N, C-alpha and C positions, 0 to 999 in steps of 0.2 A: 575294787566292781568288774566285775566279771569281761571277759573278754567280749562275747558276743551281745552284752549291755553295751559296750561303746562303738563297737561296729553299730547296731541298731541307732546309736545318735547321730552315728558321722552321718549314715545314710539317708535319716530323717533331714539332715541339717545339708547334704546336698540337695534332697527334694525343694527343701525349701528356698536354699541360692536359686536354685534353677528355675523355680517359679517365680521368683521377681525377676530373674533377668529376661525371662521368657515376658513377664509386664514389661519391662522396658522396651523391651524388640517390637512387641506390639505397638505401645503407644507412640515413638517411632515410627513405625509402618501407616498410624492415620495420619502423624504428621504431615511425612511424604505424601500420603494420599489427597489432604488436604490442599497442602500449598505445590501439586500437581493440578489439582481444580482449579486452583487459582489462578495458576500461569495459564493455563489453556484461555481462559476470561478472557485474562490480560491477551495473550495473543490476537482472540478473534477481536476485541477491540480494535488493536492496532494493524491488525488485515484490513480493518473496515476504513480506518480514516486512510490508509494508504491507498485503498483505491478510491477514497473522494476526493483525495488528495492529486492521483492521479487523473484522475475525470479533470478537474480540476485544469490542470496544467496541461489539457489534450486541449482544452478548448479555447485556454488562452493563446495557445499556440497558433489556432485556427483564427483568433481573434486577430492574433500581430499581422498573421499573413493576407489576410484578406485588408487592413489596415497597411501593408505594405503596399500591396497593389492600390489602394485607392491613393494613395500617396505616386507614388508612379503614373497614373493617371491623369491625377493635378499635373506634374508635374511635365507631362506630354504636352497637356492641353495648353498650357500655359507658352511653352514651348513654341508651340501648334501658330498660336496667338502671336506669339510676338514675333517670328520671323516671315510674318503677313502670307502663308500660304492657304490655300483654296477651301474654305468650306468644307466642299464637298468631301475632299481629302480626308480631311481633321473626322470628319463623321464615319467615315471609311475605317480609319486607322483605331478610333477609340470604339467601334462595332467589333473590331477584329479584338481587340485587349477586352471587352468584354464578354466573346465567345470562351476566348482563354479563361477567363473567371470562370466561368459556368463551368469549363471542365474542370479547373482545379477544383471547384466546389464538391461539382459530381465524384471526383474520385476520393476528397475526402469523405461522404457521405456513405460510401462504400464500405 
């Protein structure tokens, strides 16, 4: 077989090998792009879930703070009634606590 024919066949085989490699690379690029899209969708869902959970935590913290204040008022009222102090003083103290609670609620709503 002449040398020029062997060179031609060699170059044809190289072209085929190159095309096969290029096809594999293109296939892999398509897979990576699809995986990227899937991961972006998953990330979005997880971000939304995180935001919802953070809102729930904030609401529960507020509810807990309100319950603690309510508990504090109940304990104070029991102490006042047990000590036999004046009803007028008790009302003043409760009004002060209610104003404090209102200020706390206003701060939380800001």
